[in-house]
C-alpha positions as CSV (number, residue, x, y, z in Angstrom):
1,M,0.0,0.0,0.0
2,S,1.2,3.5,-0.8
3,K,1.6,6.0,2.0
4,Y,0.0,8.6,-0.2
5,D,-3.7,9.1,-0.7
6,F,-3.9,9.4,-4.4
7,S,-7.5,10.6,-4.2
8,D,-5.9,13.9,-3.1
9,I,-3.9,14.2,-6.3
10,F,-5.7,16.5,-8.9
11,L,-4.9,16.5,-12.5
12,I,-5.3,18.9,-15.4
13,V,-6.7,16.8,-18.2
14,M,-7.1,17.2,-21.9
15,V,-8.9,14.5,-23.9
16,T,-8.6,14.5,-27.7
17,M,-10.4,12.1,-30.0
18,D,-9.5,11.6,-33.6
19,K,-10.4,8.9,-36.3
20,S,-9.2,5.9,-34.4
21,L,-7.4,7.0,-31.2
22,F,-8.4,8.5,-27.8
23,H,-5.7,10.4,-26.0
24,I,-5.8,11.5,-22.4
25,Q,-3.0,13.8,-21.4
26,Y,-2.6,15.0,-17.9
27,T,-0.3,16.9,-15.6
28,V,-0.1,16.6,-11.8
29,E,-1.1,20.0,-10.4
30,R,-1.2,19.4,-6.7
31,T,0.5,16.6,-4.9
32,A,-0.3,14.7,-1.7
33,V,0.5,16.6,1.4
34,G,4.1,16.1,2.6
35,T,5.6,15.0,-0.7
36,N,8.0,16.6,-3.1
37,M,6.4,15.1,-6.2
38,R,7.0,17.3,-9.2
39,P,4.4,17.6,-12.0
40,E,5.1,15.2,-14.8
41,P,3.3,15.0,-18.1
42,C,1.9,11.6,-19.1
43,T,-0.2,10.1,-21.8
44,L,-2.7,7.3,-21.8
45,S,-4.1,5.9,-25.0
46,A,-6.3,3.1,-26.4
47,R,-7.0,2.3,-30.0
48,F,-10.4,1.4,-31.4
49,S,-11.5,0.1,-34.8
50,G,-13.7,2.3,-36.8
51,N,-14.2,6.0,-36.8
52,A,-14.5,6.9,-33.1
53,A,-15.1,10.6,-33.7
54,G,-17.6,10.2,-36.4
55,D,-15.7,12.4,-38.8
56,A,-12.3,11.3,-40.0
57,N,-11.4,14.9,-41.0
58,T,-12.0,16.6,-37.7
59,E,-10.6,16.4,-34.2
60,N,-12.9,16.8,-31.2
61,I,-11.3,18.3,-28.1
62,I,-12.8,18.2,-24.7
63,P,-11.6,21.3,-22.8
64,W,-9.2,21.2,-19.9
65,I,-10.8,19.5,-16.9
66,Y,-9.9,19.9,-13.2
67,T,-10.7,16.6,-11.6
68,P,-9.3,13.9,-9.2
69,V,-7.4,10.9,-10.6
70,R,-10.2,8.5,-9.7
71,G,-12.6,10.6,-11.7
72,I,-10.3,10.5,-14.7
73,L,-10.1,6.7,-14.5
74,A,-13.9,6.4,-14.3
75,I,-14.3,8.7,-17.4
76,W,-11.7,6.6,-19.3
77,Q,-13.4,3.3,-18.5
78,Q,-16.8,4.7,-19.6
79,L,-15.3,6.0,-22.9
80,T,-13.8,2.6,-23.6
81,K,-16.9,0.7,-22.8
82,T,-19.0,3.0,-24.9
83,L,-16.8,2.6,-28.0
84,E,-16.4,-1.2,-27.5
85,K,-20.2,-1.5,-27.4
86,K,-20.5,0.5,-30.6
87,N,-17.6,-0.7,-32.7
88,G,-16.5,-3.9,-31.1
89,S,-13.3,-4.5,-29.1
90,L,-9.9,-5.0,-30.6
91,V,-8.3,-8.3,-31.1
92,S,-5.9,-9.1,-28.2
93,E,-2.2,-9.8,-28.9
94,I,-2.7,-13.4,-27.7
95,L,-5.5,-14.0,-30.2
96,R,-3.7,-12.2,-32.9
97,S,-0.6,-14.3,-32.5
98,K,-2.5,-17.6,-32.5
99,I,-4.8,-16.6,-35.4
100,P,-3.2,-13.8,-37.5
101,E,-6.3,-13.6,-39.7
102,M,-8.0,-12.0,-36.7
103,A,-5.9,-8.9,-37.3
104,N,-7.8,-8.2,-40.5
105,C,-9.6,-4.8,-40.6
106,S,-12.8,-6.6,-41.3
107,V,-12.9,-8.3,-37.9
108,L,-15.0,-7.0,-35.0
109,M,-15.9,-8.7,-31.8
110,R,-17.8,-7.9,-28.6
111,E,-15.6,-9.7,-26.1
112,H,-12.3,-11.1,-27.3
113,S,-11.6,-12.9,-24.0
114,R,-14.6,-15.1,-24.5
115,V,-13.5,-15.9,-28.1
116,E,-10.0,-16.8,-26.7
117,E,-11.5,-19.0,-24.0
118,T,-13.9,-20.7,-26.4
119,I,-11.3,-21.5,-29.0
120,Q,-8.9,-22.8,-26.3
121,A,-11.7,-25.1,-24.9
122,M,-12.4,-26.4,-28.4
123,Q,-8.8,-27.1,-29.1
124,Q,-8.4,-29.0,-25.8
125,A,-11.5,-31.1,-26.5
126,G,-10.2,-32.0,-30.0
127,A,-11.8,-32.7,-33.4
128,G,-14.0,-35.5,-32.0
129,S,-16.0,-33.0,-30.1
130,L,-16.5,-30.4,-32.8
131,Q,-19.1,-29.8,-35.5
132,V,-19.7,-27.0,-37.9
133,I,-23.2,-25.6,-38.5
134,S,-23.4,-23.1,-41.4
135,D,-25.9,-21.2,-43.5
136,F,-25.2,-21.3,-47.2
137,D,-26.3,-18.3,-49.3
138,M,-24.1,-15.3,-48.6
139,T,-22.3,-17.2,-45.9
140,L,-20.5,-20.0,-47.7
141,T,-21.1,-18.2,-51.0
142,R,-19.9,-14.7,-51.7
143,F,-22.3,-11.8,-51.3
144,A,-20.8,-9.8,-54.2
145,H,-18.0,-10.0,-56.8
146,N,-16.6,-7.0,-58.7
147,G,-19.4,-4.9,-57.4
148,K,-22.1,-7.2,-58.5
149,R,-24.4,-9.3,-56.3
150,V,-23.7,-13.0,-56.5
151,P,-27.0,-15.0,-56.9
152,S,-28.6,-17.0,-54.2
153,T,-29.8,-20.6,-54.8
154,H,-33.3,-19.2,-55.5
155,N,-31.9,-16.6,-57.9
156,I,-29.8,-19.2,-59.8
157,L,-33.2,-20.6,-61.0
158,N,-33.8,-17.3,-62.8
159,N,-32.4,-18.8,-65.9
160,R,-34.1,-18.9,-69.3
161,L,-33.4,-22.7,-69.4
162,L,-35.8,-23.0,-66.4
163,V,-38.2,-20.0,-66.2
164,N,-39.7,-17.5,-68.6
165,E,-39.1,-13.7,-68.6
166,D,-42.3,-12.9,-66.8
167,C,-41.4,-15.2,-63.9
168,T,-38.0,-13.6,-63.7
169,K,-39.5,-10.1,-63.4
170,K,-41.9,-11.2,-60.7
171,I,-39.2,-12.9,-58.6
172,K,-37.0,-9.8,-58.9
173,K,-39.9,-7.6,-57.9
174,L,-40.5,-9.8,-54.8
175,L,-36.8,-9.6,-53.9
176,N,-36.9,-5.8,-54.1
177,T,-40.0,-5.8,-51.9
178,Y,-39.1,-8.3,-49.2
179,Y,-35.3,-8.2,-48.9
180,P,-35.2,-4.6,-47.5
181,I,-37.7,-5.9,-44.9
182,E,-35.4,-8.9,-44.0
183,I,-32.5,-6.7,-43.3
184,D,-34.4,-3.8,-41.7
185,A,-32.8,-3.3,-38.3
186,R,-35.8,-1.3,-37.1
187,R,-38.3,-4.2,-37.4
188,S,-38.6,-6.9,-34.9
189,V,-38.3,-10.6,-35.8
190,E,-42.0,-11.0,-34.9
191,E,-42.9,-8.5,-37.6
192,K,-40.6,-10.1,-40.2
193,V,-41.6,-13.7,-39.8
194,P,-45.1,-13.6,-41.6
195,L,-43.6,-11.5,-44.3
196,M,-40.7,-13.9,-44.9
197,V,-43.1,-16.8,-45.1
198,E,-45.2,-14.8,-47.6
199,W,-42.1,-14.1,-49.7
200,W,-40.9,-17.8,-49.7
201,I,-44.4,-19.1,-50.6
202,K,-44.9,-16.7,-53.5
203,V,-41.5,-17.5,-55.0
204,H,-42.0,-21.3,-54.6
205,E,-45.4,-21.0,-56.3
206,L,-43.9,-19.1,-59.2
207,L,-41.2,-21.8,-59.6
208,I,-43.8,-24.6,-59.5
209,Q,-45.8,-22.9,-62.2
210,Q,-42.7,-23.0,-64.5
211,R,-42.6,-26.8,-64.4
212,I,-38.8,-26.7,-63.9
213,R,-36.9,-29.7,-65.2
214,K,-34.6,-31.5,-62.9
215,D,-32.1,-32.4,-65.7
216,L,-31.5,-28.7,-66.4
217,L,-30.5,-27.7,-62.9
218,S,-26.8,-28.6,-63.4
219,Q,-26.6,-26.4,-66.5
220,A,-28.3,-23.5,-64.8
221,V,-25.7,-23.6,-61.9
222,K,-22.9,-23.8,-64.4
223,E,-24.1,-20.8,-66.3
224,S,-24.7,-18.7,-63.1
225,S,-22.2,-16.3,-61.5
226,T,-22.5,-18.1,-58.1
227,M,-19.2,-18.3,-56.2
228,L,-18.1,-19.9,-52.9
229,R,-16.0,-17.6,-50.7
230,D,-12.3,-17.4,-51.3
231,G,-10.5,-20.1,-49.3
232,Y,-13.6,-22.5,-49.4
233,K,-11.5,-25.5,-50.5
234,V,-9.2,-25.3,-47.5
235,F,-12.2,-25.0,-45.3
236,F,-14.2,-28.0,-46.7
237,D,-11.1,-30.2,-47.1
238,R,-9.8,-29.6,-43.6
239,L,-13.2,-30.6,-42.1
240,V,-13.3,-33.9,-44.0
241,E,-9.7,-34.6,-43.3
242,Q,-10.2,-34.2,-39.5
243,R,-13.6,-36.1,-39.7
244,V,-15.5,-33.0,-38.5
245,P,-19.1,-33.1,-39.7
246,M,-20.7,-30.0,-41.2
247,L,-24.4,-29.3,-41.1
248,I,-25.6,-26.8,-43.7
249,L,-28.9,-25.4,-42.7
250,S,-30.3,-23.3,-45.6
251,A,-33.5,-21.4,-46.4
252,G,-32.4,-21.7,-50.0
253,V,-33.1,-24.5,-52.5
254,G,-31.4,-27.7,-51.5
255,D,-31.1,-29.2,-55.0
256,V,-29.3,-26.1,-56.3
257,L,-27.2,-25.9,-53.2
258,E,-25.9,-29.5,-53.6
259,E,-25.1,-28.8,-57.3
260,V,-23.1,-25.7,-56.4
261,I,-21.0,-27.7,-53.9
262,R,-20.7,-30.6,-56.3
263,Q,-19.4,-28.4,-59.1
264,N,-16.8,-26.9,-56.8
265,H,-15.6,-30.5,-56.0
266,V,-16.1,-30.2,-52.2
267,F,-19.3,-32.3,-51.7
268,H,-17.6,-34.5,-49.1
269,P,-19.3,-37.3,-47.1
270,N,-19.1,-35.3,-43.9
271,I,-21.6,-32.8,-45.2
272,H,-25.3,-32.9,-44.2
273,I,-27.9,-30.5,-45.6
274,I,-31.2,-29.3,-44.3
275,S,-33.0,-27.1,-46.9
276,N,-36.0,-26.6,-49.1
277,Y,-35.9,-29.5,-51.6
278,M,-37.9,-29.8,-54.8
279,D,-40.3,-32.6,-55.4
280,F,-40.2,-33.8,-59.0
281,D,-42.7,-36.1,-60.6
282,Q,-41.8,-39.3,-62.5
283,T,-40.9,-37.3,-65.6
284,G,-38.5,-35.0,-63.7
285,V,-40.8,-32.0,-63.6
286,L,-41.1,-29.8,-60.5
287,Q,-44.5,-30.3,-58.9
288,A,-44.0,-29.1,-55.3
289,F,-41.5,-28.5,-52.5
290,K,-41.0,-31.2,-49.9
291,G,-41.7,-30.9,-46.2
292,E,-42.0,-27.9,-44.0
293,L,-40.9,-24.5,-45.4
294,I,-37.5,-23.3,-44.1
295,H,-37.1,-19.6,-44.1
296,I,-34.6,-17.3,-42.6
297,F,-36.2,-17.0,-39.2
298,N,-37.3,-20.6,-38.4
299,K,-34.0,-22.4,-38.7
300,G,-34.0,-23.2,-35.0
301,E,-37.2,-25.3,-35.6
302,G,-35.6,-26.9,-38.6
303,A,-32.5,-27.8,-36.6
304,L,-34.5,-29.4,-33.8
305,S,-36.7,-31.5,-36.1
306,H,-33.9,-32.8,-38.4
307,A,-30.6,-32.7,-36.7
308,A,-31.6,-35.1,-33.9
309,G,-31.7,-37.9,-36.5
310,L,-28.2,-37.4,-37.7
311,R,-26.0,-39.8,-35.7
312,E,-22.8,-38.1,-37.0
313,L,-23.7,-35.0,-35.0
314,Q,-24.3,-36.8,-31.7
315,G,-21.7,-36.4,-28.9
316,R,-20.2,-33.3,-30.5
317,P,-21.0,-30.5,-28.0
318,N,-18.6,-27.9,-29.5
319,V,-19.9,-25.8,-32.4
320,L,-18.5,-23.4,-34.9
321,L,-21.5,-21.6,-36.3
322,L,-21.4,-19.5,-39.4
323,G,-24.2,-17.2,-40.7
324,D,-25.0,-13.9,-42.3
325,S,-28.3,-13.2,-40.5
326,L,-29.4,-12.8,-36.9
327,G,-31.8,-15.6,-37.6
328,D,-28.9,-18.0,-38.2
329,L,-28.0,-17.8,-34.5
330,A,-30.8,-20.3,-33.8
331,M,-29.2,-23.0,-36.0
332,A,-27.4,-24.5,-33.0
333,G,-30.8,-25.3,-31.4
334,G,-30.6,-28.9,-32.4
335,V,-27.3,-29.5,-30.6
336,S,-27.7,-31.8,-27.6
337,E,-26.1,-30.3,-24.4
338,P,-23.8,-27.7,-26.2
339,Q,-20.7,-26.8,-24.3
340,N,-18.8,-24.3,-26.4
341,V,-20.5,-22.4,-29.3
342,L,-18.5,-19.9,-31.3
343,T,-20.6,-17.8,-33.6
344,V,-19.2,-16.0,-36.7
345,G,-21.4,-13.5,-38.5
346,F,-20.8,-12.2,-42.0
347,L,-22.1,-8.6,-42.2
348,N,-22.5,-8.2,-45.9
349,D,-24.9,-5.3,-46.4
350,Q,-26.4,-2.3,-44.6
351,V,-23.3,-2.2,-42.4
352,D,-23.8,1.1,-40.5
353,E,-27.4,0.2,-39.7
354,R,-26.8,-3.3,-38.5
355,K,-23.3,-3.3,-37.1
356,E,-24.2,-2.7,-33.5
357,S,-26.8,-5.5,-33.5
358,Y,-24.4,-7.9,-35.1
359,I,-21.6,-7.1,-32.6
360,N,-24.0,-7.6,-29.7
361,S,-25.2,-11.0,-31.1
362,F,-22.3,-12.8,-32.8
363,D,-19.0,-13.5,-31.1
364,I,-17.1,-12.5,-34.2
365,V,-18.4,-10.2,-37.0
366,L,-16.8,-10.1,-40.4
367,V,-17.6,-6.8,-42.2
368,K,-17.7,-7.1,-46.0
369,D,-15.3,-10.0,-46.0
370,E,-15.7,-12.2,-49.0
371,T,-13.2,-14.8,-47.8
372,M,-13.1,-17.8,-45.5
373,D,-9.8,-16.6,-44.0
374,V,-11.0,-16.2,-40.4
375,P,-13.0,-19.5,-40.2
376,N,-10.0,-21.2,-41.7
377,G,-7.7,-19.6,-39.1
378,I,-10.1,-20.7,-36.3
379,L,-10.1,-24.3,-37.6
380,R,-6.4,-24.3,-38.0
381,N,-5.9,-23.3,-34.4
382,T,-8.7,-25.4,-33.0
383,L,-7.6,-28.6,-34.8
384,A,-3.8,-27.9,-34.3
385,V,-3.3,-30.6,-31.7
386,I,-4.8,-33.2,-33.9
387,S,-2.9,-32.0,-36.9
388,D,0.4,-32.0,-35.0
389,V,-0.1,-35.6,-33.9
390,R,-0.7,-36.7,-37.5
């Protein structure tokens, strides 16, 4: 214990805030009674991702403040908490050294200590305890390429081989109507659900009316501009090599999804898919969609009803979950007695409007990142013990 009462030390403080850095500069003005302490300038600083000041071209200065040391520390803590809540905390040096991909400017996270602890627990448990649960459209596939949107599995069907021009126009109109609702941060999930069901049903009805031929699906995928994210082969191959099962839970079209993976040569036996599958008649013509409708906000129900029957997923309480929507967070609902769940969210669109909700919901948020670099880094670190043994 110090013999000085530092609550008696007062500071002159200037706080400056620029694009990415807070500075607190202070000088001791009055010392504790009975000491010969001389005033010494000192600087405290902390770096945050994003534009802390709100305007990269300006510098906001809080005027000189006359206040006790403890008051300054309280102010500092509040400033850091506020910015971390808004922009996500920085990656720690420990996490950065283990997974260099975490240093990418696209990476944001709410609580890096939790991420570190979860990854460490997964690594200690080994590959035999891990499973991957992932969305497909705009998660395993890219959101955009060269400034142009990459088609979803539904939109791949907008091919003249399969549907006529009138159908294409109607599906595009539905997309322009309902997609803004899906990503609207101001609407609640309860508001969105009936509208999403309405959207999916209307699209499926249009597709059924076109009497789509099963034998043309492969060609439609081949002619489309769909793309899996950069680094996908490393991701898929590492999972099958380590015998880690992957459950793809998609609100897209399962038949098209399978064809995309197959044409990219990564449809390995460890992959299990729950999605909206087409029902073809004996002549190979689409007549309906099978089973219960899976849309973006009922994936938890789909996981519970289907995943329980997959023996390969049993006894694997650790989960790496990948998604691009807040609705994807429910995909781990079918995991029996989960122990460690690490969630990674791809924030592809409407970044400013949705960033805060994503940071508060996912463990790791990847902003406009079209690669699998971070998931690959997590797997490399998590499965490192097994890899070293082999």
